[in-house]
N, CA, C and O atoms as a MOPAC input file, in Angstrom:
PM7 MOZYME 1SCF
protein

 N      3.85300 1    -8.66000 1    37.69400 1
 C      4.11900 1    -9.46300 1    38.87000 1
 C      5.36600 1   -10.31200 1    38.65400 1
 O      6.17300 1   -10.48400 1    39.56800 1
 N      5.52100 1   -10.84100 1    37.44300 1
 C      6.68700 1   -11.67500 1    37.15500 1
 C      7.97200 1   -10.87200 1    37.30300 1
 O      8.95700 1   -11.37700 1    37.84200 1
 N      7.97200 1    -9.60600 1    36.82400 1
 C      9.15600 1    -8.75500 1    36.96800 1
 C      9.48600 1    -8.54000 1    38.43400 1
 O     10.65700 1    -8.54900 1    38.81200 1
 N      8.46400 1    -8.34800 1    39.26700 1
 C      8.67800 1    -8.13600 1    40.68600 1
 C      9.32100 1    -9.36100 1    41.31800 1
 O     10.25300 1    -9.23000 1    42.11000 1
 N      8.83700 1   -10.54300 1    40.97900 1
 C      9.40800 1   -11.77100 1    41.53500 1
 C     10.85000 1   -11.96100 1    41.10000 1
 O     11.68800 1   -12.37800 1    41.89900 1
 N     11.14500 1   -11.66500 1    39.86400 1
 C     12.52900 1   -11.77100 1    39.38100 1
 C     13.40300 1   -10.79800 1    40.13500 1
 O     14.52000 1   -11.14200 1    40.52300 1
 N     12.91900 1    -9.59400 1    40.34900 1
 C     13.65300 1    -8.56700 1    41.06600 1
 C     13.91500 1    -8.98800 1    42.50600 1
 O     15.01800 1    -8.79100 1    43.01700 1
 N     12.91700 1    -9.56400 1    43.16500 1
 C     13.07800 1    -9.99700 1    44.55200 1
 C     14.08500 1   -11.13400 1    44.64500 1
 O     14.87500 1   -11.18300 1    45.58800 1
 N     14.06900 1   -12.04200 1    43.68600 1
 C     15.00100 1   -13.16600 1    43.70900 1
 C     16.44900 1   -12.69100 1    43.62400 1
 O     17.35800 1   -13.38400 1    44.08100 1
 N     16.66600 1   -11.51000 1    43.04200 1
 C     18.02300 1   -11.00100 1    42.88400 1
 C     18.51600 1   -10.27500 1    44.14000 1
 O     19.66200 1    -9.82800 1    44.17100 1
 N     17.68700 1   -10.15000 1    45.16300 1
 C     18.07700 1    -9.46200 1    46.38300 1
 C     18.86500 1   -10.41100 1    47.29000 1
 O     18.72100 1   -11.63200 1    47.22500 1
 N     19.69100 1    -9.81100 1    48.12700 1
 C     20.46300 1   -10.58400 1    49.09600 1
 C     19.74900 1   -10.51700 1    50.43800 1
 O     19.81700 1    -9.49800 1    51.12500 1
 N     19.07400 1   -11.58200 1    50.81500 1
 C     18.31700 1   -11.60400 1    52.05800 1
 C     19.17300 1   -12.05300 1    53.24100 1
 O     18.71300 1   -12.00100 1    54.38100 1
 N     20.39600 1   -12.48800 1    52.99500 1
 C     21.23200 1   -13.00600 1    54.07600 1
 C     21.61700 1   -11.92200 1    55.07500 1
 O     21.86600 1   -12.22800 1    56.24100 1
 N     21.67100 1   -10.67800 1    54.65000 1
 C     22.05700 1    -9.59300 1    55.55000 1
 C     20.88900 1    -9.10200 1    56.40300 1
 O     21.08400 1    -8.30200 1    57.31800 1
 N     19.69200 1    -9.57000 1    56.11300 1
 C     18.52600 1    -9.11200 1    56.83600 1
 C     17.97100 1    -7.81100 1    56.29300 1
 O     16.98100 1    -7.29100 1    56.80700 1
 N     18.60200 1    -7.28500 1    55.25700 1
 C     18.14800 1    -6.04200 1    54.64500 1
 C     17.70600 1    -6.32500 1    53.21800 1
 O     18.27600 1    -7.17000 1    52.52800 1
 N     16.68700 1    -5.60600 1    52.79400 1
 C     16.25300 1    -5.70000 1    51.40700 1
 C     16.76800 1    -4.45400 1    50.69900 1
 O     16.35900 1    -3.33700 1    51.01400 1
 N     17.64800 1    -4.65000 1    49.76100 1
 C     18.21500 1    -3.54100 1    49.00700 1
 C     17.69500 1    -3.64700 1    47.58300 1
 O     18.07700 1    -4.56000 1    46.85100 1
 N     16.82100 1    -2.71600 1    47.18100 1
 C     16.25400 1    -2.81300 1    45.83700 1
 C     17.32300 1    -2.60300 1    44.76600 1
 O     18.25400 1    -1.81600 1    44.93600 1
 N     17.16600 1    -3.31400 1    43.68300 1
 C     18.07300 1    -3.18300 1    42.55300 1
 C     17.42800 1    -2.32600 1    41.48400 1
 O     16.20400 1    -2.29000 1    41.35900 1
 N     18.25100 1    -1.63900 1    40.71800 1
 C     17.73000 1    -0.86200 1    39.59800 1
 C     17.27400 1    -1.85200 1    38.53800 1
 O     18.03900 1    -2.73800 1    38.15900 1
 N     16.03500 1    -1.72200 1    38.04700 1
 C     15.55100 1    -2.65700 1    37.03000 1
 C     16.46800 1    -2.69300 1    35.81300 1
 O     17.07500 1    -1.68600 1    35.45000 1
 N     16.55900 1    -3.84900 1    35.19600 1
 C     17.45600 1    -4.05000 1    34.06300 1
 C     17.19300 1    -3.06800 1    32.94000 1
 O     18.13300 1    -2.62300 1    32.28200 1
 N     15.92200 1    -2.71500 1    32.70400 1
 C     15.62800 1    -1.81000 1    31.60100 1
 C     16.16900 1    -0.40300 1    31.85600 1
 O     16.39100 1     0.34200 1    30.90200 1
 N     16.38700 1    -0.02000 1    33.11000 1
 C     16.99600 1     1.26900 1    33.41600 1
 C     18.50900 1     1.15300 1    33.33900 1
 O     19.18200 1     2.07100 1    32.87000 1
 N     19.04600 1     0.02500 1    33.79700 1
 C     20.48700 1    -0.18000 1    33.77500 1
 C     21.03800 1    -0.39400 1    32.37200 1
 O     22.22400 1    -0.17200 1    32.13100 1
 N     20.19400 1    -0.82100 1    31.45600 1
 C     20.63600 1    -1.14200 1    30.10500 1
 C     20.88100 1     0.14500 1    29.31700 1
 O     19.92600 1     0.85500 1    29.00200 1
 N     22.12600 1     0.46000 1    28.99400 1
 C     22.42400 1     1.71000 1    28.29300 1
 C     21.73200 1     1.84600 1    26.95000 1
 O     21.56100 1     2.96500 1    26.46700 1
 N     21.32900 1     0.74900 1    26.33400 1
 C     20.67000 1     0.85400 1    25.03500 1
 C     19.29900 1     1.50700 1    25.16600 1
 O     18.75300 1     2.00000 1    24.17800 1
 N     18.73500 1     1.51700 1    26.37500 1
 C     17.41900 1     2.11200 1    26.59300 1
 C     17.47700 1     3.56500 1    27.05300 1
 O     16.43500 1     4.19000 1    27.24900 1
 N     18.67800 1     4.10900 1    27.22700 1
 C     18.82600 1     5.44700 1    27.78000 1
 C     18.08300 1     6.49000 1    26.96700 1
 O     17.41100 1     7.34600 1    27.54200 1
 N     18.18400 1     6.44500 1    25.66600 1
 C     17.56200 1     7.45600 1    24.82300 1
 C     16.22100 1     7.01900 1    24.25800 1
 O     15.72100 1     7.61600 1    23.30400 1
 N     15.64500 1     5.99400 1    24.83400 1
 C     14.35500 1     5.50100 1    24.36800 1
 C     13.26300 1     6.47400 1    24.77300 1
 O     12.91400 1     6.56900 1    25.95000 1
 N     12.73000 1     7.18500 1    23.81400 1
 C     11.68500 1     8.17200 1    24.09600 1
 C     10.33900 1     7.73000 1    23.52100 1
 O      9.44800 1     8.55200 1    23.30800 1
 N     10.19900 1     6.42700 1    23.27100 1
 C      8.95800 1     5.94500 1    22.67700 1
 C      7.79400 1     6.02800 1    23.65500 1
 O      6.65200 1     6.20600 1    23.23200 1
 N      8.05700 1     5.90300 1    24.94400 1
 C      7.01600 1     5.97900 1    25.95800 1
 C      7.50000 1     6.87700 1    27.10100 1
 O      7.71500 1     6.39300 1    28.21200 1
 N      7.67100 1     8.15900 1    26.84500 1
 C      8.27200 1     9.03000 1    27.85900 1
 C      7.44900 1     9.16100 1    29.13100 1
 O      8.01400 1     9.40900 1    30.19600 1
 N      6.12900 1     9.00300 1    29.05300 1
 C      5.30800 1     9.19300 1    30.23600 1
 C      5.39000 1     8.02300 1    31.21200 1
 O      4.80300 1     8.07200 1    32.29300 1
 N      6.10400 1     6.98900 1    30.83800 1
 C      6.33300 1     5.87800 1    31.76200 1
 C      7.56400 1     6.14000 1    32.62100 1
 O      7.87500 1     5.34500 1    33.50900 1
 N      8.26000 1     7.22800 1    32.37600 1
 C      9.47100 1     7.56700 1    33.12700 1
 C      9.09800 1     8.25700 1    34.43900 1
 O      8.04200 1     8.88000 1    34.54000 1
 N      9.95500 1     8.14400 1    35.42200 1
 C      9.71400 1     8.70200 1    36.74600 1
 C      9.56200 1    10.22200 1    36.71900 1
 O      8.79900 1    10.77300 1    37.51200 1
 N     10.26000 1    10.89700 1    35.84200 1
 C     10.19800 1    12.35600 1    35.79900 1
 C      8.76000 1    12.85500 1    35.71200 1
 O      8.38800 1    13.77800 1    36.43600 1
 N      7.96400 1    12.27900 1    34.86100 1
 C      6.60100 1    12.74600 1    34.66000 1
 C      5.72400 1    12.49000 1    35.88700 1
 O      4.80100 1    13.25700 1    36.16100 1
 N      6.00100 1    11.44500 1    36.60200 1
 C      5.27500 1    11.18800 1    37.84800 1
 C      5.66000 1    12.21800 1    38.90700 1
 O      4.81400 1    12.66500 1    39.68200 1
 N      6.93500 1    12.59000 1    38.93600 1
 C      7.38400 1    13.60600 1    39.88700 1
 C      6.80800 1    14.97900 1    39.54900 1
 O      6.51500 1    15.77300 1    40.44400 1
 N      6.64700 1    15.25400 1    38.25900 1
 C      6.01600 1    16.51300 1    37.84200 1
 C      4.59200 1    16.59300 1    38.39900 1
 O      4.19100 1    17.62900 1    38.93100 1
 N      3.84000 1    15.51900 1    38.28100 1
 C      2.46700 1    15.49500 1    38.78800 1
 C      2.46900 1    15.66600 1    40.30900 1
 O      1.67100 1    16.43300 1    40.84700 1
 N      3.35300 1    14.96100 1    40.99600 1
 C      3.44400 1    15.09200 1    42.45200 1
 C      3.73300 1    16.53400 1    42.85700 1
 O      3.06900 1    17.07800 1    43.73900 1
 N      4.71900 1    17.14900 1    42.21700 1
 C      5.10900 1    18.51800 1    42.55400 1
 C      3.96300 1    19.49400 1    42.26700 1
 O      3.74900 1    20.44800 1    43.01500 1
 N      3.24700 1    19.25100 1    41.19900 1
 C      2.10200 1    20.09900 1    40.86300 1
 C      1.08800 1    20.10200 1    42.01100 1
 O      0.63200 1    21.16400 1    42.43500 1
 N      0.74100 1    18.92600 1    42.51000 1
 C     -0.25000 1    18.83100 1    43.59100 1
 C      0.31100 1    19.32300 1    44.92200 1
 O     -0.41200 1    19.93500 1    45.70900 1
 N      1.57600 1    19.06600 1    45.17700 1
 C      2.18500 1    19.55200 1    46.41700 1
 C      2.16200 1    21.07400 1    46.45600 1
 O      1.89300 1    21.66200 1    47.50400 1
 N      2.44100 1    21.72100 1    45.32100 1
 C      2.41900 1    23.19100 1    45.27700 1
 C      1.00800 1    23.74000 1    45.52000 1
 O      0.85500 1    24.82300 1    46.08500 1
 N     -0.01100 1    23.00400 1    45.10000 1
 C     -1.38700 1    23.42800 1    45.35800 1
 C     -1.70400 1    23.32100 1    46.85300 1
 O     -2.34400 1    24.20500 1    47.42100 1
 N     -1.26000 1    22.25300 1    47.47300 1
 C     -1.54700 1    22.00900 1    48.88200 1
 C     -0.74000 1    22.93700 1    49.78700 1
 O     -1.27300 1    23.49100 1    50.74800 1
 N      0.54500 1    23.10400 1    49.47800 1
 C      1.43400 1    23.91900 1    50.31500 1
 C      2.32700 1    24.76800 1    49.41500 1
 O      3.31300 1    24.27800 1    48.86400 1
 N      1.98100 1    26.02400 1    49.27200 1
 C      2.73100 1    26.90100 1    48.36700 1
 C      4.15100 1    27.18100 1    48.85600 1
 O      4.98300 1    27.65700 1    48.08400 1
 N      4.44000 1    26.89600 1    50.12100 1
 C      5.78000 1    27.12300 1    50.67400 1
 C      6.59800 1    25.83700 1    50.78400 1
 O      7.64000 1    25.82300 1    51.43900 1
 N      6.14300 1    24.77300 1    50.15900 1
 C      6.81800 1    23.48100 1    50.27000 1
 C      8.23100 1    23.53300 1    49.69300 1
 O      8.48900 1    24.18500 1    48.68100 1
 N      9.12100 1    22.83600 1    50.35900 1
 C     10.52000 1    22.71700 1    49.90800 1
 C     10.77500 1    21.33700 1    49.29800 1
 O     11.92200 1    20.90400 1    49.19100 1
 N      9.70600 1    20.65300 1    48.90100 1
 C      9.81600 1    19.29600 1    48.38800 1
 C     10.75000 1    19.20700 1    47.18300 1
 O     11.55500 1    18.28000 1    47.09800 1
 N     10.65600 1    20.14200 1    46.26400 1
 C     11.51400 1    20.10700 1    45.07100 1
 C     12.97800 1    20.26900 1    45.45100 1
 O     13.84600 1    19.64300 1    44.84400 1
 N     13.26500 1    21.10000 1    46.44700 1
 C     14.64700 1    21.25100 1    46.91800 1
 C     15.15000 1    19.95600 1    47.54300 1
 O     16.29700 1    19.55900 1    47.33500 1
 N     14.28700 1    19.30600 1    48.30500 1
 C     14.66500 1    18.03000 1    48.92000 1
 C     14.88500 1    16.95300 1    47.85900 1
 O     15.79100 1    16.12700 1    47.97600 1
 N     14.05100 1    16.97400 1    46.83100 1
 C     14.22400 1    16.03200 1    45.72300 1
 C     15.59200 1    16.23800 1    45.07500 1
 O     16.31300 1    15.27500 1    44.81400 1
 N     15.94200 1    17.48700 1    44.82000 1
 C     17.23800 1    17.80400 1    44.21500 1
 C     18.39200 1    17.33700 1    45.10600 1
 O     19.38300 1    16.80300 1    44.60700 1
 N     18.26800 1    17.53500 1    46.41300 1
 C     19.30400 1    17.07800 1    47.35300 1
 C     19.46700 1    15.55900 1    47.29800 1
 O     20.58900 1    15.05200 1    47.29200 1
 N     18.34800 1    14.83500 1    47.25800 1
 C     18.40900 1    13.37200 1    47.17700 1
 C     19.06100 1    12.91100 1    45.87800 1
 O     19.85900 1    11.97400 1    45.87300 1
 N     18.71700 1    13.57000 1    44.78600 1
 C     19.29500 1    13.22600 1    43.48900 1
 C     20.80100 1    13.40600 1    43.52000 1
 O     21.54200 1    12.55400 1    43.03000 1
 N     21.25300 1    14.50800 1    44.09100 1
 C     22.69600 1    14.76900 1    44.18900 1
 C     23.37500 1    13.78100 1    45.12700 1
 O     24.44300 1    13.25700 1    44.81300 1
 N     22.75800 1    13.52500 1    46.27900 1
 C     23.36100 1    12.64800 1    47.28500 1
 C     23.55500 1    11.23000 1    46.76100 1
 O     24.60100 1    10.61900 1    46.98400 1
 N     22.54800 1    10.70700 1    46.06600 1
 C     22.61200 1     9.33300 1    45.58100 1
 C     23.14400 1     9.22400 1    44.16000 1
 O     23.24000 1     8.12500 1    43.61400 1
 N     23.49200 1    10.36700 1    43.55400 1
 C     24.05300 1    10.38000 1    42.20200 1
 C     23.16600 1     9.59400 1    41.22800 1
 O     23.62900 1     8.68800 1    40.53500 1
 N     21.90500 1     9.95700 1    41.19500 1
 C     20.91100 1     9.24900 1    40.39000 1
 C     21.06700 1     9.59900 1    38.90900 1
 O     21.19700 1    10.77700 1    38.57600 1
 N     21.05900 1     8.61200 1    38.01800 1
 C     21.19600 1     8.86700 1    36.57100 1
 C     19.90000 1     9.43900 1    35.98900 1
 O     19.01900 1     8.68900 1    35.57000 1
 N     19.79100 1    10.74700 1    35.96700 1
 C     18.53200 1    11.40800 1    35.61700 1
 C     18.07100 1    11.15400 1    34.20100 1
 O     16.87000 1    11.01900 1    33.96900 1
 N     18.96600 1    11.08600 1    33.26000 1
 C     18.56700 1    10.88800 1    31.85900 1
 C     17.81900 1     9.56700 1    31.70400 1
 O     16.92400 1     9.45000 1    30.86700 1
 N     18.18100 1     8.59200 1    32.49900 1
 C     17.53000 1     7.28100 1    32.41100 1
 C     16.13100 1     7.29000 1    33.01500 1
 O     15.32300 1     6.40100 1    32.74800 1
 N     15.85700 1     8.29600 1    33.82300 1
 C     14.54200 1     8.40500 1    34.46200 1
 C     13.63900 1     9.38500 1    33.73300 1
 O     12.54100 1     9.69200 1    34.19800 1
 N     14.10300 1     9.87400 1    32.58900 1
 C     13.28800 1    10.75600 1    31.77000 1
 C     13.44400 1    12.23600 1    32.05900 1
 O     12.71000 1    13.04700 1    31.49600 1
 N     14.38200 1    12.61300 1    32.92300 1
 C     14.60200 1    14.01900 1    33.23100 1
 C     15.25700 1    14.71600 1    32.04600 1
 O     16.20300 1    14.18400 1    31.46500 1
 N     14.76500 1    15.90900 1    31.67500 1
 C     15.46900 1    16.68100 1    30.66100 1
 C     16.76600 1    17.22200 1    31.27000 1
 O     16.86200 1    17.39200 1    32.48500 1
 N     17.74600 1    17.48600 1    30.43200 1
 C     19.04100 1    17.94600 1    30.94700 1
 C     18.93000 1    19.24000 1    31.73000 1
 O     19.66700 1    19.43700 1    32.69600 1
 N     18.03100 1    20.12300 1    31.34000 1
 C     17.90500 1    21.42600 1    31.98600 1
 C     16.69200 1    21.50700 1    32.92000 1
 O     16.09100 1    22.57200 1    33.06200 1
 N     16.33600 1    20.40200 1    33.55000 1
 C     15.11300 1    20.35400 1    34.34700 1
 C     15.11300 1    21.36300 1    35.49200 1
 O     14.06000 1    21.91100 1    35.81900 1
 N     16.26700 1    21.62300 1    36.10800 1
 C     16.30800 1    22.54700 1    37.24200 1
 C     16.09200 1    24.00100 1    36.82600 1
 O     15.66000 1    24.81800 1    37.63900 1
 N     16.38200 1    24.32300 1    35.59600 1
 C     16.19700 1    25.71200 1    35.14100 1
 C     14.75200 1    25.99200 1    34.71300 1
 O     14.39100 1    27.14000 1    34.45200 1
 N     13.93900 1    24.95500 1    34.64200 1
 C     12.52200 1    25.13400 1    34.29000 1
 C     11.82400 1    25.85400 1    35.43800 1
 O     11.91200 1    25.40800 1    36.58200 1
 N     11.12400 1    26.97100 1    35.15300 1
 C     10.43600 1    27.72600 1    36.20900 1
 C      9.43000 1    26.89700 1    37.00400 1
 O      9.11200 1    27.23700 1    38.14400 1
 N      8.93300 1    25.82400 1    36.41700 1
 C      7.98500 1    24.95100 1    37.10900 1
 C      8.55700 1    24.44000 1    38.43500 1
 O      7.80900 1    24.29800 1    39.40200 1
 N      9.83700 1    24.16500 1    38.50300 1
 C     10.45500 1    23.58800 1    39.67800 1
 C     10.82300 1    24.62300 1    40.73200 1
 O     11.27900 1    24.25000 1    41.81300 1
 N     10.64300 1    25.89800 1    40.45400 1
 C     10.96900 1    26.96200 1    41.41700 1
 C      9.75700 1    27.41800 1    42.18500 1
 O      9.86100 1    28.30500 1    43.03200 1

């Protein structure tokens, strides 16, 4: 809860928009290769989501949409726990 409050305090409310900031632990380059707790990274949560989505809808294009969003926003994948060759993994096809 304390992290959330600190994060909210760093937002600019004057524009009437709430723009989330990347948490400091993701922005900190010293943590980029931290693999001590890999399952806390977003990649593993997305793997679980994709697994269940494929069960519910075998024709889902969710993984393609995820890839488009990643490219559009230029998201730093290594910091989110993505392996470098994640798109070539048959799981995502």
